[in-house]
C-alpha distance (Angstrom), angle and dihedral (degrees) to the residues before:
residue distance angle dihedral
M1 . . .
A2 3.80 . .
A3 3.78 124.0 .
P4 3.82 118.9 -111.1
T5 3.79 111.6 -76.6
V6 3.76 126.3 -140.2
E7 3.81 110.4 -178.0
T8 3.79 130.4 71.3
T9 3.75 130.2 -166.4
G10 3.80 104.2 -153.5
S11 3.81 93.3 170.0
D12 3.82 100.5 74.2
T13 3.80 112.0 71.1
A14 3.81 97.1 173.1
Q15 3.77 116.7 136.4
P16 3.82 121.5 -104.1
R17 3.80 112.9 -87.7
T18 3.77 139.8 174.3
I19 3.80 112.9 -106.9
T20 3.78 140.2 171.9
M21 3.78 120.7 -125.2
A22 3.81 89.9 -107.7
K23 3.80 89.7 53.9
G24 3.80 91.6 47.2
L25 3.79 91.1 54.5
N26 3.80 90.8 47.5
M27 3.80 91.0 49.9
A28 3.81 90.8 48.6
M29 3.81 93.1 54.5
R30 3.78 91.1 44.3
A31 3.81 91.6 51.4
A32 3.82 92.1 48.2
M33 3.80 92.1 48.2
E34 3.79 91.9 49.6
R35 3.81 91.2 51.2
D36 3.79 97.8 44.9
P37 3.83 126.2 29.4
K38 3.81 88.7 -159.6
V39 3.82 91.8 69.2
L40 3.81 110.6 103.0
V41 3.80 130.3 -178.0
M42 3.80 119.8 -149.3
G43 3.78 139.2 169.6
E44 3.78 147.7 102.0
D45 3.83 114.1 -44.8
I46 3.80 92.4 -15.4
G47 3.82 96.0 125.3
K48 3.79 118.7 52.8
L49 3.81 93.2 10.7
G50 3.81 94.4 43.1
G51 3.80 92.5 -132.9
V52 3.79 127.9 -62.6
F53 3.83 88.8 -82.5
R54 3.85 92.2 38.0
V55 3.81 90.7 -120.2
T56 3.83 91.5 137.5
D57 3.80 94.5 40.8
G58 3.81 112.7 150.6
L59 3.80 96.8 5.5
Q60 3.81 96.3 107.9
K61 3.80 91.1 46.4
D62 3.81 91.6 52.9
F63 3.83 101.2 36.3
G64 3.78 102.7 28.6
E65 3.80 136.3 -120.3
H66 3.81 91.6 -76.8
R67 3.82 90.4 66.5
V68 3.82 101.8 29.9
L69 3.78 105.8 48.8
D70 3.79 127.7 -167.0
T71 3.79 104.0 -148.3
P72 3.80 134.1 -162.9
L73 3.81 118.3 -95.1
A74 3.79 92.5 -88.4
E75 3.79 118.0 114.1
S76 3.79 93.2 -176.3
G77 3.79 89.2 53.7
I78 3.81 92.9 46.9
I79 3.80 93.2 52.7
G80 3.80 94.4 38.9
A81 3.81 90.8 52.3
A82 3.81 89.7 47.7
I83 3.80 90.8 54.2
G84 3.79 90.5 53.2
L85 3.79 91.6 47.4
A86 3.81 91.0 49.8
M87 3.80 89.8 52.7
R88 3.82 87.8 56.5
G89 3.79 94.4 52.2
F90 3.81 102.7 -90.8
R91 3.81 127.0 126.7
P92 3.80 106.5 -138.5
V93 3.80 121.7 -164.9
C94 3.81 108.5 -159.7
E95 3.77 124.0 -164.2
I96 3.79 118.9 -150.3
Q97 3.79 101.4 -157.5
F98 3.82 94.8 -140.6
D99 3.80 132.3 4.4
G100 3.80 94.8 -112.8
F101 3.81 91.1 55.7
I102 3.81 93.3 66.2
F103 3.80 96.1 82.0
P104 3.84 97.6 80.2
G105 3.82 84.4 60.5
F106 3.81 95.2 44.7
D107 3.81 94.9 101.9
Q108 3.81 92.7 50.8
I109 3.82 90.3 50.9
V110 3.80 98.5 43.8
S111 3.82 102.4 32.5
Q112 3.81 100.3 35.0
L113 3.81 116.8 13.2
S114 3.80 97.5 44.6
K115 3.80 92.9 45.7
L116 3.81 101.8 43.7
H117 3.80 98.2 93.2
F118 3.82 93.5 43.7
R119 3.80 94.3 42.5
S120 3.81 91.9 53.1
Q121 3.83 92.0 46.4
G122 3.79 89.6 -117.6
K123 3.80 96.4 -49.9
L124 3.82 93.4 112.5
K125 3.79 128.2 49.7
A126 3.79 126.0 -155.5
P127 3.82 108.0 -152.4
V128 3.81 95.1 172.8
V129 3.81 123.6 142.0
I130 3.79 118.5 -160.9
R131 3.80 111.5 -163.9
V132 3.80 113.4 -154.4
P133 3.83 123.2 -174.5
F134 3.81 100.3 -149.0
G135 3.77 144.3 177.4
G136 3.77 135.4 41.0
G137 3.76 137.8 -89.7
I138 3.81 99.4 100.5
G139 3.80 100.3 91.0
A140 3.79 94.2 -114.9
V141 3.79 133.0 157.8
E142 3.81 128.4 -105.4
H143 3.84 117.5 -48.9
H144 3.83 92.1 21.5
S145 3.83 102.1 88.0
E146 3.80 106.6 43.5
S147 3.80 129.3 138.1
P148 3.83 104.4 -151.1
E149 3.80 97.4 155.2
S150 3.83 95.0 111.3
L151 3.81 90.8 59.5
F152 3.79 90.8 60.4
A153 3.81 95.3 39.3
H154 3.83 86.5 66.7
V155 3.83 91.9 59.6
A156 3.80 118.1 94.7
G157 3.79 112.5 -137.0
L158 3.81 96.8 37.6
K159 3.77 129.5 98.7
V160 3.80 112.0 -147.0
V161 3.79 120.2 -164.9
A162 3.81 137.2 165.9
C163 3.78 126.3 -160.5
S164 3.80 120.2 -149.6
N165 3.81 105.1 -172.8
P166 3.82 140.5 29.7
V167 3.81 95.9 -100.2
D168 3.81 94.2 52.0
A169 3.80 89.5 44.4
Y170 3.81 89.7 57.7
W171 3.80 96.7 47.3
M172 3.80 101.6 33.2
L173 3.80 94.8 51.6
Q174 3.80 91.1 52.8
Q175 3.80 89.6 48.9
A176 3.80 90.2 49.1
I177 3.81 91.2 51.9
D178 3.80 90.5 49.2
S179 3.82 91.6 51.4
D180 3.80 118.3 103.1
D181 3.82 88.7 -148.3
P182 3.81 126.1 76.7
V183 3.80 113.2 -95.1
L184 3.80 128.9 -160.0
F185 3.80 101.8 -152.1
F186 3.80 112.0 -162.4
E187 3.80 117.0 -161.4
P188 3.83 120.7 -167.5
K189 3.79 99.6 -127.7
R190 3.80 95.4 -161.6
R191 3.82 88.3 60.2
Y192 3.83 95.7 52.1
W193 3.81 92.7 104.9
E194 3.80 99.5 43.7
K195 3.78 115.5 110.6
A196 3.79 138.9 -135.9
E197 3.77 137.1 161.1
L198 3.80 115.2 -96.5
D199 3.80 121.2 -158.5
P200 3.82 106.3 -170.5
A201 3.80 89.8 -163.7
A202 3.81 94.7 55.6
E203 3.78 126.8 102.5
H204 3.79 118.8 -96.9
L205 3.78 139.7 -168.9
P206 3.79 126.1 -105.0
M207 3.80 113.0 -98.2
G208 3.81 93.8 -110.6
S209 3.80 96.8 54.7
S210 3.78 129.3 99.2
A211 3.80 117.8 -137.1
L212 3.79 134.1 -137.7
L213 3.82 104.8 -135.1
R214 3.79 102.8 172.8
R215 3.79 134.6 19.2
G216 3.77 121.7 -132.1
S217 3.78 143.0 149.3
S218 3.82 107.7 -150.7
A219 3.82 101.6 66.4
T220 3.80 142.0 -27.3
L221 3.80 124.9 -112.1
A222 3.81 115.8 -160.6
A223 3.81 120.0 -171.2
Y224 3.79 144.1 140.9
G225 3.77 139.6 -149.8
P226 3.82 115.6 -2.2
M227 3.81 94.6 -0.4
V228 3.81 94.9 63.4
K229 3.79 92.1 77.9
T230 3.80 89.9 45.5
C231 3.80 89.2 54.7
L232 3.79 93.0 47.3
D233 3.81 89.3 51.1
A234 3.80 89.4 48.9
A235 3.80 90.8 50.6
N236 3.80 90.4 52.6
A237 3.80 91.3 49.0
A238 3.82 92.7 47.0
T239 3.80 91.2 64.0
E240 3.80 88.3 72.3
D241 3.81 87.4 67.6
G242 3.80 92.7 44.1
N243 3.82 95.5 -102.8
E244 3.79 121.8 133.0
L245 3.80 111.0 -156.7
E246 3.79 123.7 -162.5
V247 3.83 115.0 -142.4
V248 3.82 126.0 -153.6
D249 3.80 123.1 -173.5
L250 3.82 107.4 -148.8
R251 3.86 93.1 -159.1
S252 3.83 93.6 172.1
L253 3.82 115.8 61.1
S254 3.80 97.0 177.9
P255 2.90 113.3 53.4
L256 3.79 94.8 24.9
D257 3.79 118.3 -145.9
L258 3.79 100.3 -151.2
G259 3.80 96.9 161.9
P260 3.82 94.7 96.8
V261 3.82 90.6 43.5
A262 3.80 91.8 52.4
E263 3.81 91.8 46.5
S264 3.79 89.5 51.2
V265 3.81 93.6 48.2
R266 3.79 90.8 50.9
R267 3.81 86.5 58.8
T268 3.81 100.0 41.5
G269 3.82 102.5 28.6
R270 3.80 92.5 -142.6
L271 3.81 136.9 79.6
I272 3.80 133.8 -168.2
V273 3.84 115.7 -176.2
V274 3.80 116.1 -157.8
S275 3.82 131.1 -163.4
E276 3.80 139.3 145.9
S277 3.81 91.5 -131.8
P278 3.81 123.8 100.5
P279 3.82 107.7 -85.6
E280 3.80 102.3 -128.2
S281 3.84 115.5 96.4
S282 3.79 90.6 -10.6
V283 3.80 139.4 138.3
T284 3.79 88.3 -93.3
S285 3.82 88.9 55.3
E286 3.79 90.7 55.8
V287 3.79 94.1 46.1
A288 3.80 91.6 48.8
A289 3.81 93.7 47.8
R290 3.78 95.7 47.7
I291 3.79 96.0 44.6
Q292 3.80 90.9 50.0
Q293 3.83 88.2 51.8
E294 3.79 96.2 45.1
C295 3.81 100.5 35.7
F296 3.81 102.6 30.7
Y297 3.80 95.4 129.6
S298 3.79 92.6 46.9
L299 3.81 96.4 52.4
E300 3.79 119.0 101.8
A301 3.82 92.1 -176.2
P302 3.81 138.5 15.2
V303 3.79 116.0 -81.3
M304 3.80 108.2 -93.7
R305 3.80 125.5 -147.6
V306 3.80 129.9 -155.1
N307 3.81 113.8 -167.5
G308 3.74 144.5 143.0
F309 3.79 114.2 -89.6
D310 3.80 135.7 -86.5
T311 3.79 91.4 -103.6
P312 3.79 135.2 92.9
Y313 3.79 111.4 -81.1
P314 3.81 106.4 -84.4
P315 3.82 130.4 -123.5
S316 3.78 112.9 -77.4
K317 3.81 94.0 -102.2
L318 3.80 88.9 62.6
E319 3.79 100.8 39.8
D320 3.81 94.7 96.6
G321 3.79 87.8 65.1
Y322 3.80 91.7 48.0
L323 3.78 100.9 47.5
P324 3.81 120.6 78.2
D325 3.78 110.3 -110.5
L326 3.78 139.0 -179.2
D327 3.81 93.3 -82.1
R328 3.81 94.3 51.7
V329 3.80 90.9 48.6
L330 3.80 92.6 49.3
D331 3.82 90.5 46.6
A332 3.82 88.8 56.4
V333 3.82 89.2 48.7
D334 3.81 90.4 52.3
R335 3.82 91.4 49.5
S336 3.80 90.5 50.0
L337 3.81 93.5 48.0
A338 3.81 90.2 49.3
Y339 3.82 91.6 69.9
């Protein structure tokens, strides 16, 4: 069951259609570029090739090389150039080809991009979106399956969001592009080819809101990005044992919208937070700490967490043992219900 929605589009009268997440992201950039000639797309192999995941397929052909720019293999240069463009009134959308490639640009993001508005006492805006395909599950080599979102959630001045489905991908990316603040936009790459029906005329949530996806009474599962589907699958499986699990998609990691999570926990009395990232000093840490502060008298058990591990991401043959799956989520549910 979806949470109440508060925004409407009104301007897009296209008919409902079934799309993949990759298509939803492509449509979002196309819509933003059609609305605003100052929107630019830039990154490695995103023009003629259409990106390694084909998310930007056709954009350079339709909008030209002056708006869809193939860049050198230099993440620091991509982000630094985007900052300069934003200062001159453009709205750059940067693609980091894989999550592990973002670190050469870390200094530009943390020392420059996040501080620009504050440093200029509000005189300068930084409407830069950095798209990051993240997470594992695709059998890739080193530096291609990272979950670095918690690093950026610690940085004041950045918005950090993660879509989990094609419909959110379509709406949230447009909202990110429209934002005058810099946005780290994390896309679960293993979900790029999953499908959902998009109605461009339907209502949609603000980018910074979490969403209640499924009602339940036994326990609450909170997740984001690739783990949302895992939690929904776990909730379906739990019914065989007579447990009804509520599922909340966090969507925004900084700032966190924990209101719907707290409301859910006050109903169920239990919370399991799920993420692929290493557990220490992570988004799941923050969610667990704040819910235990805000909902202490409603909790029937400690907040449980299901994460990857505090190790480097393993070789692809071992990733199934690293990534949280349905069984690990249901094991955490069982441990919570045992209290």
